[in-house]
Residue frames relative to the residue before (quaternion, step in Angstrom):
aa qw qx qy qz dx dy dz
M 1.0000 0.0000 0.0000 0.0000 0.00 0.00 0.00
A 0.3511 -0.7521 0.5257 0.1864 3.56 -0.79 1.04
F 0.5079 -0.6206 0.5104 0.3106 3.52 -1.22 0.62
K 0.0030 -0.8179 0.5734 -0.0478 3.58 -0.69 1.07
I 0.1710 -0.7612 0.6191 0.0893 3.56 -0.97 0.89
D 0.2996 -0.7546 0.5597 0.1659 3.57 -0.63 1.14
K 0.2569 -0.7661 0.5750 0.1284 3.52 -0.95 0.91
A 0.4055 -0.7060 0.5295 0.2384 3.57 -0.84 1.02
E 0.3529 -0.7239 0.5547 0.2092 3.54 -1.11 0.72
F 0.0822 -0.8014 0.5924 0.0088 3.55 -0.87 0.98
V 0.1766 -0.7529 0.6259 0.1011 3.54 -1.25 0.56
N 0.3124 -0.7409 0.5633 0.1902 3.59 -0.96 0.84
R 0.0255 0.7655 -0.6414 0.0445 3.55 -1.02 0.91
T 0.2597 -0.7417 0.5956 0.1664 3.55 -1.24 0.47
F 0.0430 -0.7931 0.6075 -0.0128 3.57 -0.92 0.98
R 0.3049 -0.7081 0.6018 0.2086 3.55 -1.17 0.63
M 0.0087 -0.7942 0.6068 -0.0308 3.54 -0.91 0.97
P 0.5797 -0.5768 0.4370 0.3745 3.57 -1.14 0.57
K 0.5891 -0.6047 0.4103 0.3450 3.57 -1.01 0.84
K 0.6256 0.5499 -0.3448 0.4328 3.58 0.96 -0.81
L 0.6529 0.5048 -0.3094 0.4724 3.59 0.98 -0.82
V 0.6570 0.4999 -0.3089 0.4723 3.59 0.93 -0.88
D 0.6274 0.5293 -0.3348 0.4628 3.60 1.00 -0.76
M 0.6525 0.5020 -0.3118 0.4743 3.58 0.97 -0.84
M 0.6527 0.5127 -0.3092 0.4643 3.57 0.99 -0.83
E 0.6382 0.5213 -0.3236 0.4650 3.60 0.99 -0.80
Y 0.6198 0.5394 -0.3374 0.4594 3.57 1.04 -0.76
V 0.6609 0.4961 -0.3009 0.4760 3.59 0.93 -0.93
C 0.6373 0.5340 -0.3291 0.4477 3.59 0.93 -0.86
N 0.6700 0.4905 -0.2951 0.4727 3.57 0.95 -0.86
Q 0.6666 0.5052 -0.3020 0.4574 3.58 0.97 -0.83
K 0.7628 0.3679 -0.1805 0.5002 3.59 0.99 -0.87
N 0.3448 -0.7662 0.4699 0.2707 3.57 1.35 -0.11
I 0.4914 0.6104 -0.4642 0.4129 3.57 0.82 1.07
S 0.5682 -0.5956 0.4394 0.3596 3.56 -1.22 0.37
M 0.6253 -0.5180 0.4229 0.4023 3.54 -1.28 0.40
N 0.6293 0.5458 -0.3370 0.4388 3.59 0.95 -0.83
K 0.6571 0.5075 -0.3064 0.4656 3.59 0.91 -0.91
L 0.6538 0.5087 -0.3184 0.4608 3.60 0.92 -0.86
V 0.6496 0.5119 -0.3220 0.4608 3.59 0.91 -0.88
L 0.6528 0.5093 -0.3150 0.4639 3.60 0.91 -0.87
L 0.6570 0.5081 -0.3100 0.4627 3.60 0.91 -0.88
C 0.6707 0.5033 -0.2992 0.4553 3.59 0.91 -0.91
I 0.6752 0.4873 -0.3010 0.4648 3.58 0.90 -0.88
E 0.6511 0.5078 -0.3217 0.4634 3.60 0.91 -0.86
Y 0.6406 0.5246 -0.3174 0.4623 3.58 0.96 -0.86
A 0.6792 0.4968 -0.2898 0.4560 3.57 0.85 -1.00
L 0.6914 0.4759 -0.2894 0.4602 3.60 0.87 -0.88
N 0.6570 0.5076 -0.3130 0.4612 3.60 1.02 -0.71
D 0.7588 0.3444 -0.1891 0.5195 3.59 1.13 -0.62
L 0.3324 0.7582 -0.4908 0.2716 3.56 1.24 0.42
E 0.3959 -0.7230 0.5142 0.2367 3.57 -0.81 1.01
E 0.4218 -0.6902 0.5320 0.2505 3.55 -1.02 0.82
E 0.3339 -0.7221 0.5665 0.2145 3.58 -1.01 0.80
D 0.4993 -0.6613 0.4713 0.3020 3.56 -1.11 0.67
C-alpha cells in the first residue's frame, strides 16, 4: 500500500464586509493568535451548524 496524502479542495471567494466587523474580527484574531481565514471558517461553520430550521 502506497503512502497517500489527501489534498483538501478550496475555493476562493470575495466578500464585502463592514469595516467595523473586520476590525472586530482582527481584534479576535490578534487575541487568539489565529489567521483571519481560520476565524472566518470557524464563524461560518458555527453559524451553519446552528442555523434554525424554518417551518
